[in-house]
C-alpha positions in Angstrom: 16.4 -8.7 -0.8 14.8 -10.3 2.3 11.8 -8.4 3.5 9.6 -9.4 6.4 6.0 -8.3 6.8 5.2 -7.4 10.4 2.3 -6.6 12.7 2.4 -5.8 16.4 -0.9 -5.0 18.0 -3.2 -6.0 20.9 -5.3 -9.1 20.4 -8.7 -10.1 21.9 -6.7 -12.1 24.5 -5.7 -11.5 28.1 -3.0 -12.8 30.4 -3.7 -14.8 33.6 -3.8 -11.4 35.5 -6.4 -10.0 33.1 -3.9 -7.7 31.2 -4.4 -7.3 27.4 -2.0 -9.4 25.3 -0.1 -8.0 22.4 1.3 -10.2 19.6 4.1 -9.8 17.1 3.6 -11.6 13.9 6.3 -11.9 11.2 6.3 -13.6 7.8 7.8 -13.3 4.4 6.1 -12.7 1.1 5.7 -16.4 0.4 4.2 -17.3 3.8 6.8 -20.1 4.2 8.3 -18.2 7.1 5.9 -17.4 9.9 6.8 -16.5 13.5 4.8 -15.0 16.4 5.3 -14.1 20.0 3.1 -12.5 22.7 3.7 -10.1 25.6 1.5 -8.3 28.1 0.6 -4.7 27.4 3.1 -3.5 30.0 5.9 -5.2 28.0 4.9 -3.8 24.6 7.8 -1.5 23.8 10.6 -1.2 21.2 13.1 -3.0 23.4 10.9 -6.1 23.6 10.3 -5.9 19.9 14.0 -5.7 19.1 14.8 -8.7 21.2 12.0 -10.7 19.5 13.2 -9.7 16.0 16.6 -11.0 16.8 15.2 -14.3 18.1 13.0 -14.7 15.1 15.9 -14.2 12.7 18.2 -16.5 14.5 21.0 -14.1 13.9 19.9 -13.2 10.3 17.8 -10.1 10.2 16.0 -8.9 7.0 17.1 -5.9 5.0 13.7 -4.3 5.6 10.4 -4.8 7.4 7.1 -3.8 5.9 4.4 -2.6 8.4 0.8 -1.9 7.3 -0.8 -0.9 10.6 -0.4 2.7 11.6 -0.6 1.9 15.3 2.4 -0.5 14.9 4.6 1.8 12.9 6.2 4.0 15.6 7.3 1.0 17.8 8.5 -1.0 14.8 10.6 1.9 13.5 12.2 2.4 17.0 13.0 -1.4 17.2 14.4 -1.3 13.7 16.7 1.6 14.5 18.1 -0.4 17.4 19.0 -3.2 15.0 19.9 -1.2 12.0 17.0 -2.6 10.0 14.9 -0.3 7.7 11.2 -0.3 8.5 8.8 0.7 5.7 5.2 1.8 5.9 3.3 -0.3 3.3 -0.2 -1.5 2.7 1.1 -4.2 0.4 1.5 -7.1 2.9 -0.8 -9.7 1.5 0.8 -12.8 3.1 0.7 -11.2 6.5 -2.9 -10.0 6.1 -4.1 -13.4 5.0 -2.4 -15.0 8.0 -3.9 -12.5 10.5 -7.4 -13.2 9.2 -6.8 -16.9 9.9 -5.4 -16.2 13.4 -8.4 -14.1 14.2 -10.6 -17.2 13.9 -8.1 -19.2 16.0 -8.2 -16.7 18.9 -11.9 -17.6 19.5 -10.9 -21.2 20.5 -8.3 -20.0 23.1 -9.2 -20.2 26.8 -8.0 -16.6 27.3 -10.2 -15.2 24.5 -12.0 -12.1 25.8 -14.7 -11.8 23.1 -13.9 -8.2 22.6 -14.6 -6.7 19.2 -11.5 -7.3 17.1 -10.6 -6.4 13.5 -7.4 -8.1 12.3 -6.9 -5.6 9.5 -7.1 -1.8 9.3 -10.7 -0.9 8.3 -11.1 2.6 9.6 -10.3 5.0 6.8 -10.7 8.8 7.0 -12.9 10.5 4.4 -10.9 11.7 1.5 -9.7 15.3 1.6 -9.1 17.6 -1.4 -5.7 17.9 -3.0 -4.1 21.3 -2.4 -5.0 23.6 -5.3 -1.4 23.9 -6.4 -1.4 20.2 -7.2 -4.4 20.1 -9.5 -2.5 20.4 -12.7 -3.9 21.6 -16.1 -6.0 18.5 -17.0 -6.3 14.8 -16.4 -7.8 11.8 -18.3 -8.2 8.0 -18.1 -5.8 6.1 -20.3 -4.6 2.6 -21.1 -1.5 1.0 -22.6 -0.5 -2.6 -23.4 1.7 -4.4 -20.8 4.5 -4.6 -23.4 4.3 -0.8 -24.1 4.2 0.0 -20.4 7.5 -1.9 -19.7 9.2 -0.8 -23.0 8.5 2.9 -22.6 7.9 3.8 -18.9 10.4 1.3 -17.4 13.1 2.2 -19.9 12.8 5.9 -20.6 14.5 8.5 -18.3 11.8 9.7 -15.8 12.7 11.9 -12.9 10.5 10.1 -10.4 9.6 6.4 -11.1 8.2 3.7 -8.9 7.9 0.2 -10.5 8.1 -2.5 -7.8 9.4 -5.7 -9.3 6.5 -7.7 -7.9 4.0 -5.4 -9.6 5.3 -5.8 -13.1 2.9 -7.4 -15.6 5.4 -10.4 -15.9 5.5 -10.9 -12.1 1.6 -10.9 -12.1 1.5 -13.4 -15.0 -0.2 -10.9 -17.3 0.4 -11.3 -21.1 2.2 -8.6 -23.1 -1.1 -7.8 -24.8 -2.9 -7.2 -21.5 -4.5 -3.7 -21.3 -3.2 -1.8 -18.3 -5.5 1.1 -17.3 -4.2 4.3 -15.8 -4.7 8.0 -15.1 -2.6 10.7 -16.8 -2.2 14.1 -15.3 -0.8 17.0 -17.3 0.7 19.2 -14.7 2.1 22.1 -16.8 4.7 24.1 -15.0 3.7 22.4 -11.7 4.4 18.9 -13.1 7.6 18.2 -11.2 6.2 19.7 -8.0 3.1 17.5 -8.3 5.3 14.4 -8.9 7.5 15.2 -5.9 4.5 15.6 -3.6 3.0 12.3 -4.8 6.3 10.6 -4.2 6.3 11.8 -0.6 2.6 10.8 -0.2 3.4 7.2 -1.4 0.6 6.4 -3.9 -1.1 3.0 -3.4 -4.1 3.0 -5.7 -6.6 5.2 -7.6 -10.3 4.4 -7.5 -13.2 5.7 -9.6 -16.0 6.6 -7.3 -19.4 6.8 -9.1 -21.4 9.7 -7.8 -23.1 11.9 -7.7 -20.6 13.5 -7.8 -18.3 11.2 -9.7 -14.8 11.4 -8.5 -11.2 10.0 -8.5 -9.8 9.0 -5.1 -6.1 8.5 -4.5 -5.2 6.0 -1.8 -1.8 6.8 -0.3 0.5 6.0 2.6 -1.1 3.7 5.1 -4.6 5.3 5.4 -4.5 8.6 3.5 -7.1 9.4 0.9 -7.2 12.3 -1.5 -9.8 13.6 -4.0 -8.0 14.0 -7.3 -11.0 15.2 -9.2 -14.8 15.4 -9.3 -16.9 15.5 -12.4 -20.5 15.1 -13.8 -19.7 14.4 -17.5 -21.4 11.2 -18.6 -18.6 10.2 -21.1 -16.0 10.6 -18.4 -18.1 8.6 -16.0 -18.3 5.8 -18.6 -14.6 6.0 -19.0 -14.3 5.6 -15.2 -16.4 2.4 -15.3 -14.1 1.1 -18.1 -11.1 2.0 -15.9 -12.6 -0.1 -13.0 -13.4 -3.0 -15.2 -9.9 -3.1 -16.7 -8.4 -3.0 -13.2 -10.4 -6.1 -12.3 -9.0 -7.9 -15.4 -5.4 -7.0 -14.4 -5.5 -8.1 -10.7 -5.9 -4.5 -9.7 -2.8 -3.3 -11.6 -2.9 0.3 -13.0 -0.7 3.3 -13.3 -0.4 7.0 -12.6 1.6 9.2 -15.0 2.5 12.8 -14.4 3.7 14.9 -17.4 4.1 18.6 -18.3 1.8 18.2 -21.4 0.6 15.6 -23.8 3.5 16.0 -26.3 5.0 12.6 -25.1 8.4 14.2 -24.9 8.9 14.5 -21.2 7.5 12.6 -18.1 7.8 13.9 -14.5 6.6 10.9 -12.6 5.3 7.3 -13.1 3.9 4.8 -10.6 2.7 1.3 -10.9 -0.2 0.8 -8.5 -2.4 -2.0 -7.3 -5.6 -2.3 -5.3 -5.0 -4.5 -2.3 
């Protein structure tokens, strides 16, 4: 599947008439394909975007376009609808983000550079909000499994809701089968499936341990959403949180989230492979 990574946003540049310039940047996951085009703020609409996407593709459009910037999403979705191309909200656009950081330095050497404050990536994140009480579940805990076990069990067993992107598998990341993959397990009881369905709609990205006080677990989801999964003061749990963080660092940020009714190991409601970007 051909997937482009895209960004469309104003830059610290201006036209000859002093109007802010917007730039469309497109690339693939490898960075071998890179394409950009600019327009004045008055031209920044879905029609212009659709035209540029057609030009960039040379008649061959991708199956999907990944967009990480919330401010770009609405226009990109509208342009995608005109062309029959699916547009996905995703924080996981590493090739594009790396390119945008490089371009931010290049803008400073252009004659039409305005010097205005400019952040190439999304930095503004809202404070995390509490999960609805109905989604708390019965209990949760830190856990870990080997890379081999993860793929043998969670990738093969029937699970109602499962999200294992091919590029996030241990093999794709070059991790050995013996690598220890950290994760968080939530026993949801009777609400297990409801919790898994809510999470699927929220699009989990990563889970972070936040040392306190109070200590807590933060779920990063969607493009900028943040949720408090739990808070705690127990010293042993805090130590387990530190271990969870250290293990993530050893696995290129790879970790998992498992939702199950109980700890019997008989039934799973949801499983996600996650990675800190």
